[in-house]
N, C-alpha and C positions, 0 to 999 in steps of 0.2 A: 310520396311525401318528401319534402326537401330535407337535407342535412344542414347542420350549422357549421360555418367556418368563421363567421364574423364575431369579433370581440364585442361584448355588450358593455354598457356603462356600468352595470352592477358588478361585472367582473373586474373592470378597471379600478373600482373603488374597494373591492374586497369586502371584508366584514368589519363592523364596528365592535365596540366593547360589549354591547348588549347582545348582539348576534353571536359573537364568540362565546359569551356566557351560556347561551342556550346550547350551542354545539358541545361545550364541555359538560353540561349537565347530562345530556343524552349519553355522552361517553361514560360518565360516572355510573349511570344506571346500567349500562351494558356490562360494566365491570363488577357488579354486585355478585357475590358468590352464588353458586347454584342453590336454589331454595330460599334465597334472600330476596324479598320483594319490598324492602323498606321504602317507604314513601310512595308506594304504588297501590296501596289498599284503598278502596273507595267505601262509600257508605252502604253499598249493596251487599247482601249476605253471601253471594257467591258469584263466580265468574259467569254462570249462565243467566244471571239476573242483571248483569252489569253492562250498561251502554258505554262504560269507560273502562272495561276490564283490561287485564294485562295485554291481551292480544292487540287491542286498539292502541294502547300506549306504546308498545313496541313497534307496531306498524307505522304509526304517524310520527314517531321519533325517527324511524328510518326514512320515511317520505320527506321529512324536514331536512335530513342530511342530504338526500338525493337532490332536492331543490337547491340547497346551498352549494353543493358541489357543481351541479350543472350550470348555475347562473352566477355564482359569486366567487368560487375558488376552483375554477375548472382544471387548473394544473397542479392541484395539491391533493391527489387521492390519499396521501398519507394522513390527512386530517379526518378521513371518513371511512376508509376501507375496513380497517380492523374493527371499528365500532359497529359498522353495518353487519359484518359477519357475526359478531357476538350477538347482535339483536336477533338475527335469524336463529342462531343456536338457542337463545332463550325462548323464542317462539315455539320451538319444538319440545320444550320441557313439559312434562305431564300436568303440572299445575295450571298451565295455560289452556289445555284442551280437554282435560278429563270431565269438565262439565257436560260434555256431549253424551257421555254414558247415561246420564239422567235426562237431560233436555231432549235428547233424541227419542225418548219414549212418549213424548207428548203429555197430554193431560191438562194443557192450558186452555183458555177460552176458545182459541181459534183452531185447536186440534184435538180437543178432548174426545170427540166422536171417532177419532182414528186410533185411540189407545189400544184397542184390542188387536190392531193390525201392526202396531209398532213393537219394537223389542229393544232390549239393551244392546247398544252399539258402541263398541270401544274404538273402532277405527274412526277418527274424527273428520275424515274427508270423503269417505266412500258414499255417503248419503246426506243430502241437504248440507246444513252448516256452512254455507258459503260465507258466513260472517267470520269464519276462521280460515277455511281452505283458500279463499281468494287472496288473503294476506300472505300465506305461506308461498303460494305460487307467484304472486306479483313481486314480493321482496326478493325471491331467488332470481327471477328473471331480471329485475332491476339491477341487482348486484352484478349480473353477467354483463348487462349493457354498460353500466357506469365504470366498471373496473376491468373489463375485457378478461373476465375470469369465469370459466365454465364449470367450476367445481361442483355446482349443484345439478349438473346434467349427468353426473356419474350415478350408476345404479345404487340405490339405497341412500343417496346423499340427503334426502329429506325423509327421515324415518321417525316414527312415533312408537316409543317403547315404554312399557311399564311392567313392573312386577313388585309384589309385596309378599313378604313371608307370612303375613297375617290374614290376608283376604284376597279375593279376586281370582283365585284359580291359577291356571298356567300363565307363564310370562306372555305378555302381549307385545307383538312386534308387527308393525305395518310399514313396509318399505316402499318409498316412492322416490322420484327425482323430478327435476324441473320439467323434463319431457313427458313423463308418464302422468304427472299431476295435471299438466296443461291439457293433455289428451282426455283425461278423465272429465275435467270440467267442461271442455268443449262439447263432448258428446252428451253430457247432462243438459247443457244449453239446448242442443239440438232436440233431445227427447222432450223437452218442455216447450217446444215450439218457439224457442228464443225469448220466451217471456222472462226467463231467468231461473236461477236455482234458489230453492228455499233456504232461509236461515233456520228458524225453528220449523218443524214439520208443518207443511201447508201454508207457510207464510213467506211469500216472495216479495222482499223489499226491493224497491228501485235502488235505494242507497247501496245496499250490500253487493249488488251486481256490478257497480261501477269499478271497484278495485279489480274484479275479474277481467273486465274489458281492458283496463290498463295493463294487467298482467299478460293478456293475450298479445297486446301491442308490443310489450317489452320482449316477449318470446319471439315474435315475428322479426324484430330488429336484429336478432342474432341468428335466426334460421333462414331469413328470406321468405318466410311464409306470409299468408294473408288471412290468418284466423280472425284477427280483430276486425278486419273489414267485413268478413262473412258474418260475424256475430252482430256487429253494429247494423248491418243491413237487415238481418233477421229481427233484431230488437226493434228497429224502427217500424217494421211491418206489424209486429206483435202489438206494440203499444198504439198503433193507429186505431186498433179496435177498442182499447181501454182508455186511452188518453193519459199523457204524462201529467197533466194538470187537472185539478178538480174544478168545480164550478166557481170557486173563490179565487182561482188563479194561482194557487199553491200546489206544489208537487203532491200527487197522490202518494200515500205512504207505502201501500203494499196491495197485492192481489192475493186472494185466497186460492190456492192451487186447485182444489177440487171443484169449488163452486164458481170460480172466476169472478167472485164478488170483489169490487174495488173498495179498499179502505182509504178514505181521504186523510189529508193532514188537517187536523183541527187546531190550528193556531200554534203549532210547535215550531219554534225557530230552527231547532236542530235538523228537522226533516228537510226543509228547503236548503239550509246552508250546507249540510253535509253532501246532499245530492248535487247541488249546483257547483260546489267547489271541485268535485270530481268529474261530473258530466261535461264540464267545460272542455275537457280533453278532446272529445269527439263531436260535440253538439254545441259549439260555442255561440253561434248566432241565436239559437233558441234560448240558451241560458242567459245571454246578455239582454235579449229582448225583455225578459220577464224580471230580471234582477232588480231594477230600480223600485218597482212597485212592491215586489215581495219584501225586500229588505226594509222598506219604509214602514211596513206593518209591525216590525219587530223592535225598532230602535227607540230608546228612551233618552231624551236629552236631560242630563243631570244639571243640578243647580250650579255646579262648579265648572260647567262648560265641557265636561267629558261626556262620553256616551256609554250607555249600558243597554241591556237587552231585556225585553219583556219575557218573563218566565212564568208560565202557568203551572201549578202543581200537576204532576202526572197522575192520572186516575183511570180507573176502569169501573164504570157504573158509579156506585156510591163509595167505592174504595179509593182513597188517596194513597198513592204509591210514593214513598219517600226515597227517591233515587236520583242519581245525577245524570241529566241528559246533556250536559256540557253545551248548553245553548250559547253561552257567551263565547266559548272557544271556537265553536263551529262558525258563528257569524264572523268572527275575526279572520278565520281561515278563508272563508268565502269572500270577504271583502278584499283580502290580499290577492286572491286569484283574479278578481275582477278589476284590480288596480284602483279600487275606490279608496284613495288616500284619506279623505276627510273621515270616513267611517272607521277605517283601520286605525288611524292616529287617535281618534276619539276613544275607541275601545282600549287601545294600549295605554293611553293616558289614564283612563279609569283604573286599569289593572295596576299601573305603577303607583297610583295615588292611594288606592283603597284595598288592594289585594295582597299586600305584604310581600313585595318582591324580595327574595332572599338569596344572598350570595354565600357560597361555600367553596373554598379552594378555587376561586375564579369562575365558578359555575353559577348560573342563574336559573331559578325556578320560582314558582308561586306555590307555596305549601297548601295542603288541604285545609279547608275551613268549612265546617258544616253549618255555621250560622248563615242566615240568608241576608240580613241587613245589619248595618252598624247603627249606632245610636242616632246618627244623623239621617238615616233612611237610605244610605247608599248600598247598592247590591255588593255583597262581599263574598258570597259563597264561591268556593274554589274546589273543584274536583281534580283528582290526580291527572286525568287525561288532559284537561285544559292546562294545568300548571306545569306538567312535565313535558308535554308535547305540542298541544295545539297553539299556544301563544308563541312558542318558538317557531313552529311551522309558519305562522302568520308573519312573524318578524323576519324570517329568513327568505320567505317567498318573494317573488317579483310578479308584476302583472303578467297574467297568462303563463305563470311558471310551470304548472302541471301540463298545460297545453303545449308548451315548448318541449318539455321532456318527452311528450307523446308524439308530437308532430315534427320537431326539429332536433333530432338527436345529433350527436357529434358524428362527423364522418370518420372513416377508418384512420385517416392520417392524424387525427387528434392523438392517437396512442403512440405515434412516432415523434410527437413534440417533446421537448424537455418537460418532464413530469417530476414533481417532488413525491417520491414513492416511499420514503422512509423518514422517520424522525424519532428521536428519543422522547420519552414521555414528558420531559421538562421543556418541550419546545412548542410554541404556538406559531401557526402560519396564518397571517391575516390578509394576505394578498398573494395571488399566484396566477398570472395570466401570460400567455405567450402571444406575442405580436408577430404574425407571420410575415408581415411586410418588412419589419426591421430585423426579423429572426432573433428576437430577444425575449427571454423569460424575465419578466419583472415581478419581483416578489418581496414580501416583507415578513421577517421572522423575528421572534423574540423569545427569550427564556421566560418560563412561567414564574410568576411572582412567588418568592419564598423558596425557590428550588436551590438556592445557594450556588456554590461553585462547581457543582457536578458537571461532568462532560455533557455538552449539548451539541448534537449533530443533526443535520438533515442529509438525505441522499437524493440526488437528482439523476434520473435516468435519461437516456437518449441524448447525451451531451456531445460526444465527438470533440473536435477542436473548438476551444471556447476562449472567451475573454470575460473575466469576472470583475466587476467593479461595483462600488456603492454608487447610488444614483446621484449623490452630491459630489462625486469625483474623488472621494477619499479612498484610501487603499483598501482593498478587499481583505476579509479575514483569511486566516490560514486555511488552505485546503489540506485536509488530513490525508486523503488518498483519492486518486483517480485511476480506476481500473477499467480498461476497455471503454464502455460508453457511460459508466456510472461514476458520479462525482460525490465524494463524501466531504461535507463542508461543516466546519465548526461554527456554531452560532454565537455571535457576540453577546455580551451581557445585557445590552440595551437593544430596543427595537431598531431594526436596521432595514432600510430600503435598498434593494440590490438589483442589479441587472446582469444577466448571464447571456452573452451574445454567442450564438452558434452559427457562424457564417456559412457553414456547409450544409445547413439543414434544407431538405427538400421534402415536400409532402409525399407520403406513400399512399398507395391505393388500397 
């Protein structure tokens, strides 16, 4: 697979105010104190019952940042790295994964017959539960790829720990790292004939194995391996027997591990959208072939010209399940990956008009709303996964954004380019792209609104001999310090477009 050296149009334009607002909201969530999940609680009674639980909000917030960094702000890791790292740390907190102690015992409709063989399992990645383990693995490897930082390959870097004075027995500690977790998941794939790893016991969802494939690819990018290719080849063979699509042309939802019975998708937008948005990374021709007809079955044209999504109540038999499946958010994310601008813009227009976009300290999100329709009949329900992460993901993504992250990673010389690697908390970077032909870093910086006269700096690495100027020819701001190859630059009070020319730069191998 090729690597990317060409500057894209999305990078030349950077991020607009709405996109920046989403980035800052994800940053704010990452900074919540340990044990504080404010704004992230959904209508579901627990994390094991929740299709929009903490793990998904953290993961798709991180994926959104990955897309923004790769495609919109490639030379500003300072806007993303610390936030991404904090999201991984939060993903390891016990509130996120302890549901598995109970869910792993089964007792649900598709695994009740296995309950006498299942047992309490505290280790959240050792058996099944790919709906969690794949995100730990893929986020760690993605961090390694994007920031050239292998901290999660160190022994014990991905560890799950819990102890209570009041219950649970001895302290629990399960130590993994990027390498050992990748190996564990790979061999579980092999053991299952590449059909996938179960989420809940006996339930192998197509959707939840896509992040694992993405994680294998990210790991391969830093190790030179070919685990992802091996898994994809095996996955194709396995699903040749079962079919990725049902008779109605929609993605089959899951396969029961013991009986190999296929459970189809019965009109749920989230099943097709979630699967298609991620499967596009390695199976783009197939995904694109079926997308137009699939998405057409789910869209609702509103009277005001916006678009919404058909949502059927979740049910099992005669039981209606009041839960959040995040259909609206998943279809928006899917449309963004497909480059379907009319659909994406129609959905975002609906969200902006009817779903109470909320700004706080420069950050944008859509707050939870459990009501389904407003007095005019417009769909207004908003779940935390959609409002905190998926609409930001959709707005920050570009056509084939995840495909590009998977298939066209940066070459090694990207990390020798001038990179904005540090910033004070009162600074926003809305454009940062290096033009190799002119050997110039073009960037836009601004102090955050309301931050006053506090010192505001950025740090640029890989500088060497340089010429710094504003793009309109005005004098450059003061350089506080330049040591070796790192430049510390004071940020002006107003948004400023700047150019840093480094005549001696040459690509490294």
